[in-house]
Every structure is written in C-alpha cells, then in structure tokens.
C-alpha positions in Angstrom: 0.0 0.0 0.0 1.3 3.4 -1.0 1.4 5.9 1.9 2.8 8.7 -0.3 2.3 9.5 -4.0 4.1 12.3 -5.7 2.5 13.3 -9.0 4.5 15.4 -11.5 5.8 17.8 -8.9 7.8 20.8 -10.0 9.5 23.5 -8.0 10.9 26.7 -9.4 12.5 29.7 -7.6 13.2 33.3 -8.7 17.0 33.3 -8.9 17.2 37.0 -9.5 18.2 36.6 -13.1 15.4 34.3 -14.0 13.6 31.2 -12.8 15.7 28.3 -11.3 14.2 24.8 -11.6 14.8 22.8 -8.4 12.5 20.0 -9.3 11.4 19.2 -12.9 8.4 16.9 -12.8 9.0 14.3 -10.1 6.8 11.2 -9.8 7.4 8.9 -6.8 5.5 6.3 -4.7 6.5 5.3 -1.2 5.0 2.2 0.4 3.8 2.1 4.0 6.7 0.7 6.1 9.4 1.5 3.5 12.8 2.9 4.3 13.6 5.2 1.4 16.8 7.2 0.8 16.9 10.3 -1.4 20.5 10.6 -2.7 22.2 13.2 -4.8 24.9 15.8 -5.0 24.5 19.2 -3.4 21.9 21.2 -5.2 20.3 18.2 -6.9 16.9 18.9 -5.4 16.7 16.1 -2.7 16.3 18.5 0.3 13.7 20.5 -1.7 11.8 17.3 -2.4 12.0 16.3 1.3 10.5 19.7 2.3 7.7 19.3 -0.2 6.9 15.8 1.1 7.0 17.2 4.6 4.2 19.6 3.9 6.5 22.6 4.5 7.3 23.8 1.0 4.4 24.0 -1.6 5.3 22.8 -5.1 5.0 25.1 -8.0 2.9 22.4 -9.8 1.9 18.9 -9.1 0.3 17.0 -6.2 1.5 15.2 -3.1 -0.9 12.6 -1.7 -0.2 11.3 1.8 -2.6 8.6 3.2 -5.1 9.6 0.5 -5.0 13.3 1.5 -3.9 15.9 -1.1 -1.8 17.9 1.4 -1.4 21.1 -0.6 -5.2 21.4 -1.1 -5.4 21.9 2.7 -5.4 25.4 4.2 -2.1 26.4 5.8 -3.7 25.9 9.3 -5.0 22.4 8.4 -1.6 21.5 6.8 0.1 22.5 10.1 -2.2 20.2 12.0 -1.5 17.4 9.4 2.3 17.8 10.0 2.0 17.6 13.7 -0.2 14.5 13.5 1.3 12.5 10.6 5.0 13.6 10.3 8.1 13.5 12.4 11.3 15.4 11.5 15.0 14.7 12.3 17.5 17.3 11.3 21.3 17.2 10.8 21.9 19.9 13.4 19.5 18.4 16.0 17.7 21.7 16.6 17.3 21.0 20.3 16.3 23.9 22.7 19.5 24.5 24.7 17.8 25.5 27.9 15.4 22.5 28.0 16.4 19.1 29.3 16.3 16.0 27.1 12.8 15.0 28.3 11.5 18.6 28.0 12.7 18.7 24.3 11.0 15.4 23.6 7.8 16.7 25.2 7.6 19.7 22.8 5.4 18.0 20.1 2.9 16.9 22.7 2.3 20.5 24.0 -0.5 21.1 21.5 -2.3 17.9 22.5 -4.9 17.4 25.2 -2.8 15.1 27.2 -1.9 16.0 30.8 1.7 17.1 31.6 2.1 13.8 33.5 1.0 11.8 30.5 3.3 13.8 28.2 6.2 13.2 30.5 5.5 9.5 30.7 5.4 9.3 26.9 8.6 11.3 26.5 10.4 9.1 29.1 9.3 5.9 27.4 10.6 7.0 24.0 13.9 8.2 25.5 14.3 4.7 27.0 13.5 3.3 23.5 16.4 5.2 22.0 18.7 4.3 24.9 18.7 7.5 26.9 16.3 6.6 29.7 19.0 7.5 32.3 19.8 11.0 30.8 16.3 12.5 30.7 17.3 15.5 32.9 20.4 16.5 31.1 20.7 19.6 28.9 21.8 19.3 25.3 25.3 20.6 26.1 25.7 17.8 28.6 25.1 15.2 25.9 27.4 13.9 23.1 26.5 14.5 19.4 25.1 11.0 19.1 23.0 11.4 22.2 21.6 14.7 21.0 20.7 13.0 17.7 18.9 10.3 19.7 17.0 13.0 21.6 16.0 14.5 18.2 14.8 11.1 17.0 12.8 10.6 20.2 11.2 14.0 19.8 10.3 13.1 16.2 8.6 9.8 17.1 7.0 10.7 20.5 3.6 11.2 19.0 3.8 8.0 16.8 3.7 9.7 13.4 3.2 7.3 10.5 6.1 8.9 8.5 9.5 10.0 9.7 11.7 12.3 7.7 15.4 12.6 8.3 17.7 15.2 6.6 21.3 14.1 6.6 20.9 12.5 10.1 24.5 11.3 10.3 26.1 14.3 8.6 27.4 15.9 11.9 28.5 12.6 13.5 31.6 10.5 13.4 31.5 7.2 11.6 30.9 4.9 14.6 28.2 7.2 16.0 26.6 7.5 12.6 26.4 3.7 12.4 24.7 3.6 15.8 22.1 6.1 14.6 21.5 4.1 11.4 21.1 0.9 13.5 18.4 2.8 15.4 16.6 3.9 12.2 16.8 0.3 11.0 15.2 -0.9 14.2 12.4 1.6 14.0 11.8 0.6 10.4 11.6 -3.1 11.3 8.9 -2.1 13.8 6.9 -0.6 10.9 8.0 3.0 10.8 8.0 4.5 7.3 11.3 6.5 6.9 12.4 8.9 4.2 16.0 10.0 4.6 18.1 12.4 2.6 21.8 11.5 2.6 24.9 11.9 0.6 26.6 9.1 2.6 26.7 6.0 0.4 27.4 3.8 3.5 23.9 4.5 4.8 22.2 3.0 1.8 22.7 -0.6 3.0 20.4 0.2 5.9 17.5 1.2 3.6 15.1 -0.7 1.4 15.4 1.5 -1.6 17.5 4.5 -2.8 16.3 7.1 -5.3 19.0 9.1 -7.0 18.3 12.7 -7.9 20.3 14.9 -10.2 19.4 18.3 -11.5 15.9 18.1 -10.1 15.0 14.8 -11.8 14.9 11.2 -10.5 17.8 9.6 -12.2 17.6 6.0 -11.0 16.4 3.7 -8.3 18.3 0.9 -6.5 16.7 -1.8 -4.3 18.5 -2.8 -1.1 16.0 -5.1 0.5 18.2 -8.2 -0.1 21.2 -6.6 1.5 19.4 -5.6 4.7 19.9 -8.2 7.5 
C-alpha cells in the first residue's frame, strides 16, 4: 500500500536573473513501512523534495498525496495540523532547545495535545528509553554527546507516533561509529513498521535502507533496491 504518492511535482524559484528549476516533474510512490533514501549531490533537489513531502514547501505544480490526503489542497492551518499528526522530522543539526532538558525537548510536540503534563512526561520518558537515553532525561543538550543529541532529536520526532519519519542528513554531523549507531536505530524503527524517508549523501547509509532514489538536476535519475542486503 502506498502511503505517499508524488504526481508530476515541479518547483521553481526566482533566482534574480530568471527562474531556477529545483525539481522538474517528479513522480514517486512510497510504500507504507518502507525505508527510502533520497540521494544526490549538493543542489540536486533532494532536500527540496523532502521539504515538499514534509508539507513545508508547496510545489509550483503537481500533487502530493499522503494517506489519500492531497496535502497542498489543505489550508495552511490544516496543513500544520497534518504535519503535527502525521509527520516526524529529524534534522542534521539536531535543533534542540538548549535550555530545556532532554525530556522537555522530547515533550515539545505533545504540547498542543490534550494530554496532561504527567502523561506527556511518561510518553517522553518511554521514547527516550527506547532510544537508549532513559538515564539521561534530565540532562541539557550541552551535557550530551552529538550522538546522544541526535537520539533526543529522534525521540522527539517519534514521540507522538507519526506514520512517517523524515530525516535530513541524520549522520552528517556525526563520526563514523556514532553514525552507524544512529543508522542501526533507524533500521530498528523501520523493522517495527515505521515509514522512513531519509536524505543522505553518505553511500554507506544505503545498505540500511530498502530503496534508494538518486536525484540529479531536479530529476529522478535511477532507483536501486537494497532489500536483499538488509539483514
């Protein structure tokens, strides 16, 4: 079953001296429970595509259907509600609030829900335990290593159980060993049924995924399957 369908999506920007084409008619289907990598050189359009899939950046033309919902036909307010309910985001630079503890950072997506503070805290603690940080809930980001901060960011992204998780260069700021640990965590989440779409330029990460889509000059260049390689 396809959870995402991209139909002839284009994206152009005003480059000052004329229009710049970031995406030139992309068609893509993502199955529920898939681990998909978007791969390409800098400026290829992969991060633009991720932002469009993430209901953040409206396309110039085309449609994005997620769980049978045409997300860019929604009002901006309804689209924001959709993002908070359906989508989780993990960024390369973690984007943690420096004066909040790990558990307080993870609780942030739950602030707009009707859950009590006690319930929010219990949910945040449970997901921190899931990512291996149950004993560091009260630490500030600057008291955590880079890999631990990334785990907090992942916990924050999945605390409200979104069907789809987006990751933008999640190992880009990490050393090789820590990056492998983060990819192991993503693989575990995927095995549990989490749909993951990840932007990466690190070819070593591809063996963790089920499929890689290569993007160049705003066009899908090729697709490679990795399912047989994943243990």
